[in-house]
N, C-alpha and C positions, 0 to 999 in steps of 0.2 A: 537497750539491745545494741550489740555491736553493729557498725555500719554494714560490714560484709553480710552478716546474717539478715539484716533488714532488707538489703538489696536482693538477697536470695529469696526471701519471703515474698517480696513484691513481684519478682520474676515468676515464681511458681504460681502466684495467685492471679496473674494477669496475662502479660504477653506470652510468657513461656508456655502457658496452657495451650495456646493456639498451636505452637510448634510441637507440642507433644501429641496433638490430635492427628488423626489420619489425614495425610495431605490429599488435596484434590489435584489430580495430575492432568496436565494439558499435554497432548502429544503433537509436536510440530513435525510435519513431514515436508522437508525441503532439501535443496541442494547444498550440502556442506562440503562437497568436493567437486572437482571438475571446473569448467570454465566460468560458472556462475557462483562459485563458492563465496565470493565477496558479498553477493546479494543475500545469501543465506545467513552469513555471519552478521550482517547488518540487522536482519530480522531478529536473530537471536538476542542481540544486544538490547534492542528495544523491548522485546518481550521480557527479558530478565529484569530490566529496570521497572517495567510496569508491574510485574509480579512482586518484586521486592517492595514497591510502594504499598501494595495491598497488604503484604505480610507485616510491614512495619507498623501498620495500624491495627494489627491483631488478626488478620486473615478474614475468611468468609464466614459470615454468621449463619449457622444452621440450627435447627431445633435442639441438637445435642451439643451445641457449643460452637466455638470458632475453629476453623480449619485453615491451614496455610495452603497456598497454591504452590505447585511444583511443576517445572517444565522438563519434559523428556524429549530429546531430539532424535528423529529418525532420518538418516541421510538417504535421500532417494536418487542422488547423483543426477538430478534433474531429468530423470527418465520416467515414462508412464508405467512400464512394467515394474520397475523398482519401487515406484510409489504404491502400487497395489500390493506388492509383497510387504512393504513396510506397514501398510494399513492393516494387513492380517496380523502382523506382529503386535501392532498397537491394540487392536480389538481383543487379541488373545490375552493381553494384560488387563482387559476390562477398563481401559482408559475411556472416559465418556466424551472427551472433547478433542476433535481433530483440527489442527491449525495448519493452513497451507495457503500459498498465494503466488509464488514465483513460477508461473506458467499456467496459462489458461487450459492448455492441453491436459496437463496433469489434473487441474481442478475438475475438468469435465469428466475425466475417468473416475475421480474420487467421488463425485456426486453420484454417479451410477453405482459405484461399488458400495457406498454408504447406504444407498437405498436398498440394495439387495441384502446387505448384511442386516439391516434393521428389520427387514421382513423375515429373515431366517432366524434371527436371535432377538426376539422382543424383550428378553430379560437382560440384554447387554447392548442396548442401542447407543449409537454415537451421534453427536452433533458436529457438523462441519462448519467451522468459522474461517472464512476466506478473507485475507487481509490485502491481497494484491491482484488476484486473477480477475481481469476486467472484461473478458468476453461477454458482450451483452446477453448472449444466449443463456448464460448461467442464471439470470433472473428473468428470462423470457421463456422461450420454447423449452429450455431444459430446467426450469425452476423446480425446486424441491423443498418440501417442508423442512428437511433436515439440513439445509444449506442457508447460511447468512453471509452476505457480502458487506464488508466495511470500507471498501474503496469505491470511488465513483467508477461506473462502467465506462467502456471505451467511447460510447456515444456521448455520455455526459462530459467526459474530458474533452472530446473533440468539439462539443458544443461550446465549451468555454474558450478553447483556442480559436475557433472560427468566429466567435463574437469579436475577438481582437482583430483577426484578419479582415473581417467585414469593414473595419474602419482604417485599414492599412492601405492607402491608395497607391503605395509603391508596389504592392503585390499584384503582379500581372501574370506571371508564369510560375506554376507550382509543380514541384517534383515530389512524388510520394515514394518513400523507401521504407521497407520494414522487414521483419523476420517472417520466414515462410512457415507459418503455422496458423492456427485458428485466430489467435489474437492479431497477428500482423495483417491478415486478410481483412479482419473486421475493421481495423484502424483505417486501412485504405478505402474500404467501402464507405465508412462514415465520413471520411474527408471528401470523397467524391460527391456524396449525396448532399452534405451540408454546404459545401462550397457552391454547388449548383443552385441551391435555394437562396443563399445569402449573397453570393458574388458571381452571378452567371457570366460576368465579363472575364473572369479568370480562366486561363487555359491550363489544363493538366498536361504537362509536357513530358511526363515520365511516371511510370508506376512499376517499381522494382521490388521484388521479394527475393531475399537471399537466405541460404541455409542458416538456421539458428545455432549460434555458438561455435561455428566452424570456420568463419572467415578471419584470417589473421591480418590481411592487408586489404583495406577498403579503397585503396587508390584507384583501381579500375572503375569502381562504382562512382567515386567522386568525379573521375574524368568524364563519365557519361552525364552526370548532373551538370557539370560545367559546359559540356558541349551542347546541352539542350537549351542553354540560355536561361535556365531557371533563376529567378530572383528570390524564390522562397522554397524551403524544404520542409516537409511535414513528415515526422517519423514517430513511431511508437517504440523504437528500439530501447532496450534496457540492458543493464549490466555491461559487460565488455563489448557487446555489439554496438552499444551507443558510444562508449569511450573511444573505441578504435575508429568508428565512423567520423566523429567530430575531430579527432586527431588528424586523420587523413585530410579532412576538409581544410584544416588550418595549414597543413604542410603543402597542400596543392594550391593554396591561395583562392579557395572558392569564396566569391563575394556574394553571399546569399544569406538571408535570414533563416534561422532554424526555429520552427515551432515544434516543440517536443513534449512528450509525456514526462520524460525523466531527465531532462538536460541539467537539472540541478543536483544530480545524484552520483555517488560512487565514482569519483575521479574525473567526471566529465568536465567540470569547470577548469580544473588545472590543465586538462588535455586541450581544451579549447583556447585558453589564454586570452590575450588581448583581442584576438579576432572575434571573440564572442560578445564583447562589450556592446550593449545596445542592439545586438543581433539575435542572441539566443534567448528563447522564451521557454518556460516550463509551466506545467499546470499541476497543482497539488491542493490537498485540503488545508494545507498550512505550510509555512516556511519560516526559517529563523528570523527574517526581517518583517514578518507579518505585523508586528507591533509598531512598525514605523521607526521614526528617529527618536521618539521619546523613551528615555531610559526608565526602567523600573516597572514596566507593564507586566501583566500576568503572563503574556506570551514570552517576554524576556525571561521571566522566572522559570518557565518550563525549559526553555533552551539552555539557560545557565545550569540548571540542575542536571540536564543530560550531559553537558560539557564537563561538569565537575565529576560525574560518574565515569565518563569516558574521555579523558583529557587528551589522548593521542589524536593528532590530526586525521589519521586514516580511519579513525572510528567515528568521526564527526558526521553522523547521518541520522538525525532524529526523525522518526516517522510517527506523527501524532495519531494516525488512525489505529495503530497497534495498541497504543495506550487507551484510546477510546474503546476499542474492542474488549480489552481486559476489564475495564471499569464497567462496561455494559454487561459483560458476562457475570461479574460478581453481583451486580444489581439483579440480574435475571435469576441467578441461583438463589439469592436471598428471598426474592419474591416468591419463587416456586417452593422454597423450603426444602429443596432437594437438588441433587445433581442428575436426576433421571432426565434423559434427553428430551422426551416429549414434553414434560412439565416445563423445562427450561425454555424450549422452543416457543411455547405459548406465552411465556413471560417476556420473551424477546419481542414478540409482535407488537408494534406500536410503541415500543419503549423509547424514552427520551433520554438524552445525555446533554448536560450543560455544565460548563465550567466558566471561568471568568473571561475566556476569550474564544470559546468555540461552543457550538450547539449542533445536535444531530438527532435524527429520528429514524428508527427502523420501520420502514414501510411494511405493513402486514401483508399487503397483496402479493409481494414478490420477494420479500426479505432483502431488499436493497436499502443500504443506509443513505439517507438524504442529509446533506451537509453543505456548507459554503465551499466554494472553490476559488483559488487564487491563480491568476496568470501573472507570472513575474518575469522580469527581464534582467539579464546578466549585467552586473556593474562591477567596477573596481571599488574596493573599500577605500583606497587612497583618494578617490574623487569626492568622498564625503557624502554620498547620497544613500549609503547603507551603513549599518553598524557591524554586521557580522559577515564573515566570509564562510566558504564551504571548505572543510578539510584543510585549513591552513593555506589555501591556494592564493589568498589575496583577492579572490573574486567571490561575489555573492549575488543575491537576487533581490530586486526591488519590486514591490507590488505595482503592476500596471493596471490590473483590473480585478476587483473582487466581485464575484457573483454570489449574492445572497442565496440561501437555501432554496427559496421559492423560484429563483431564476435558473437553478440547475436541474429541476425536476423534469423528467421525460416520461412519457407513458410507457406502460408495460403490457405485454401480451400474455403474461403468466396466467395459467389456469391451474392453480395449485390444488393438489389433493391432500387433505389433512387427515391424519389417523384419528379414528374415533376412540381408540384405547391403546 
């Protein structure tokens, strides 16, 4: 048989069969325009890579054969009302899986909207998979059977950061600054509560909330931080609100440590520059140097694969939790033997994920993913303590503290109602 015909035969008999099947569509609702478009674009890159990985091995196995995954993106311009409009468009298309994360305010609105939709349309129910919205209420007072979170919540992230602050004897005066919406307020409350318990000697010398996505010059805020005599800043800022804050801190000569949720992301290391070396810390479920200085680890392999797929420095922002989310979704669909939201949700509860360098469990009680967390500190690649930088900046992060999964777990107040049919 000629080689061309043989290859066609193999394709038709195996992998191509998955691509001929009806795709399983995932609907991402997030900001692809406006001040936080860079965050939405970073999410899309990670999701596309995770989806392509699944499709390359044949797709999702269902009783009628294998189906490829497909991503459809709905731009909410980072607004709540726009998100609800996009959710209606998504459900009108009978897309069973809603993906969102950049904004806890949006996530809270979507949780309520998905609940209402699923009650009204039991034959067209949807499941909400949250990759970044970390307001603790989403898996506590506002928990929902139809919502699953794959990022550590704000209390868990703050717990990791304050475990490091606990042992930082230079930390005496702390300034809190954040975005003025539900997430920013929760970060500030978590910082106050946890510092009071772990380091009652620390003084909170400022607690500032600013409009989200609207401040172009953070110099006035940095001036107040400097005037307060703060030696430590804690912030949950993300996107351009973080980049502009740390850029202003550098330009103003603020001599303080930054404990951040997202200081290793989206242009922040380049904006901070040398001023952040040894001073800026970030918390995440993984980072490119999590494998340490030894080459060839499984962690390295994941990062190198991402870098090969997206070689441009500005695209260099791998987010492991989104890859974990897609893999766990595939596992749940295959276990349920269906894409029906209720069946997949029950398959998610208590599910485990493990690869060569990461493990995670979806807690059934509140649908919060439990996984290790890393607190890392900014370093220069040229100093020889790290192997990979962020976005070609010459600066990256070295693990300072790794909290095992059991050390990240916090209690939940969720009182979930599960559908009986």
